[in-house]
C-alpha atoms as an extended CHARMM CRD file, in Angstrom:
* protein
*
        50  EXT
         1         1  MET       CA           -203.1870000000      -37.2500000000     -153.9050000000  PROA      1               0.0000000000
         2         2  ARG       CA           -202.5280000000      -35.4480000000     -150.6820000000  PROA      2               0.0000000000
         3         3  THR       CA           -203.9990000000      -32.1720000000     -151.9280000000  PROA      3               0.0000000000
         4         4  PRO       CA           -206.9680000000      -32.9990000000     -154.1970000000  PROA      4               0.0000000000
         5         5  ASN       CA           -207.7340000000      -29.3400000000     -154.9050000000  PROA      5               0.0000000000
         6         6  LYS       CA           -204.4700000000      -29.1410000000     -156.9010000000  PROA      6               0.0000000000
         7         7  GLU       CA           -205.7530000000      -31.6940000000     -159.4350000000  PROA      7               0.0000000000
         8         8  THR       CA           -206.6980000000      -29.0570000000     -162.0210000000  PROA      8               0.0000000000
         9         9  GLU       CA           -203.3240000000      -27.3460000000     -161.7280000000  PROA      9               0.0000000000
        10        10  LEU       CA           -201.4390000000      -30.6180000000     -162.1980000000  PROA      10              0.0000000000
        11        11  THR       CA           -203.5050000000      -31.9890000000     -165.0580000000  PROA      11              0.0000000000
        12        12  GLN       CA           -202.9570000000      -28.8120000000     -167.0840000000  PROA      12              0.0000000000
        13        13  GLN       CA           -199.2910000000      -29.7450000000     -167.3200000000  PROA      13              0.0000000000
        14        14  ASN       CA           -198.1660000000      -31.8970000000     -170.2380000000  PROA      14              0.0000000000
        15        15  LYS       CA           -198.7720000000      -35.6480000000     -169.9120000000  PROA      15              0.0000000000
        16        16  ILE       CA           -199.9320000000      -35.5820000000     -166.2920000000  PROA      16              0.0000000000
        17        17  LYS       CA           -203.0180000000      -37.6320000000     -165.5810000000  PROA      17              0.0000000000
        18        18  LEU       CA           -204.3850000000      -38.6130000000     -162.1850000000  PROA      18              0.0000000000
        19        19  TYR       CA           -206.0550000000      -41.8990000000     -161.2850000000  PROA      19              0.0000000000
        20        20  THR       CA           -208.1330000000      -42.6800000000     -158.2090000000  PROA      20              0.0000000000
        21        21  LEU       CA           -206.6920000000      -45.6960000000     -156.4290000000  PROA      21              0.0000000000
        22        22  ASP       CA           -207.1380000000      -47.4680000000     -153.1000000000  PROA      22              0.0000000000
        23        23  VAL       CA           -204.2300000000      -49.8820000000     -152.6520000000  PROA      23              0.0000000000
        24        24  THR       CA           -206.2410000000      -51.8960000000     -150.1180000000  PROA      24              0.0000000000
        25        25  ASP       CA           -208.9290000000      -52.6330000000     -152.7460000000  PROA      25              0.0000000000
        26        26  GLU       CA           -207.8940000000      -55.0590000000     -155.4950000000  PROA      26              0.0000000000
        27        27  ASN       CA           -210.7210000000      -53.9210000000     -157.7920000000  PROA      27              0.0000000000
        28        28  SER       CA           -209.5640000000      -50.3200000000     -157.4230000000  PROA      28              0.0000000000
        29        29  VAL       CA           -206.0080000000      -51.3130000000     -158.3510000000  PROA      29              0.0000000000
        30        30  ASP       CA           -207.2550000000      -53.2820000000     -161.3710000000  PROA      30              0.0000000000
        31        31  LYS       CA           -209.4150000000      -50.3750000000     -162.5680000000  PROA      31              0.0000000000
        32        32  ALA       CA           -206.5510000000      -47.8780000000     -162.2640000000  PROA      32              0.0000000000
        33        33  THR       CA           -204.1700000000      -50.2660000000     -164.0360000000  PROA      33              0.0000000000
        34        34  GLU       CA           -206.6230000000      -50.7310000000     -166.8960000000  PROA      34              0.0000000000
        35        35  GLY       CA           -207.0210000000      -46.9680000000     -167.2330000000  PROA      35              0.0000000000
        36        36  ILE       CA           -203.2790000000      -46.3680000000     -167.2570000000  PROA      36              0.0000000000
        37        37  LEU       CA           -202.6230000000      -49.0640000000     -169.8410000000  PROA      37              0.0000000000
        38        38  SER       CA           -205.5030000000      -47.7910000000     -171.9770000000  PROA      38              0.0000000000
        39        39  ASP       CA           -204.1950000000      -44.2120000000     -171.8650000000  PROA      39              0.0000000000
        40        40  PHE       CA           -200.4580000000      -44.8730000000     -172.1880000000  PROA      40              0.0000000000
        41        41  GLY       CA           -200.0330000000      -48.4810000000     -173.3830000000  PROA      41              0.0000000000
        42        42  THR       CA           -197.3260000000      -49.2960000000     -170.8530000000  PROA      42              0.0000000000
        43        43  VAL       CA           -195.9210000000      -48.3780000000     -167.4510000000  PROA      43              0.0000000000
        44        44  ASP       CA           -192.3080000000      -47.1930000000     -167.4390000000  PROA      44              0.0000000000
        45        45  VAL       CA           -191.8970000000      -46.1610000000     -163.8000000000  PROA      45              0.0000000000
        46        46  VAL       CA           -193.8590000000      -46.7200000000     -160.6010000000  PROA      46              0.0000000000
        47        47  THR       CA           -193.0520000000      -44.7240000000     -157.4850000000  PROA      47              0.0000000000
        48        48  TYR       CA           -194.3720000000      -45.0280000000     -153.9780000000  PROA      48              0.0000000000
        49        49  ARG       CA           -194.5260000000      -42.0430000000     -151.6760000000  PROA      49              0.0000000000
        50        50  THR       CA           -195.3600000000      -42.2180000000     -148.0030000000  PROA      50              0.0000000000
């Protein structure tokens, strides 16, 4: 998240959940994936923003 102080504002919206993730760390990716699947059961869309 480019602006971490907006986390509270975003998570108050319906069905928005944030996950900490470092794409250069495989364990971090695995942990985030497990959390997402646990919370939602599936992934419908993945986007990448630079």
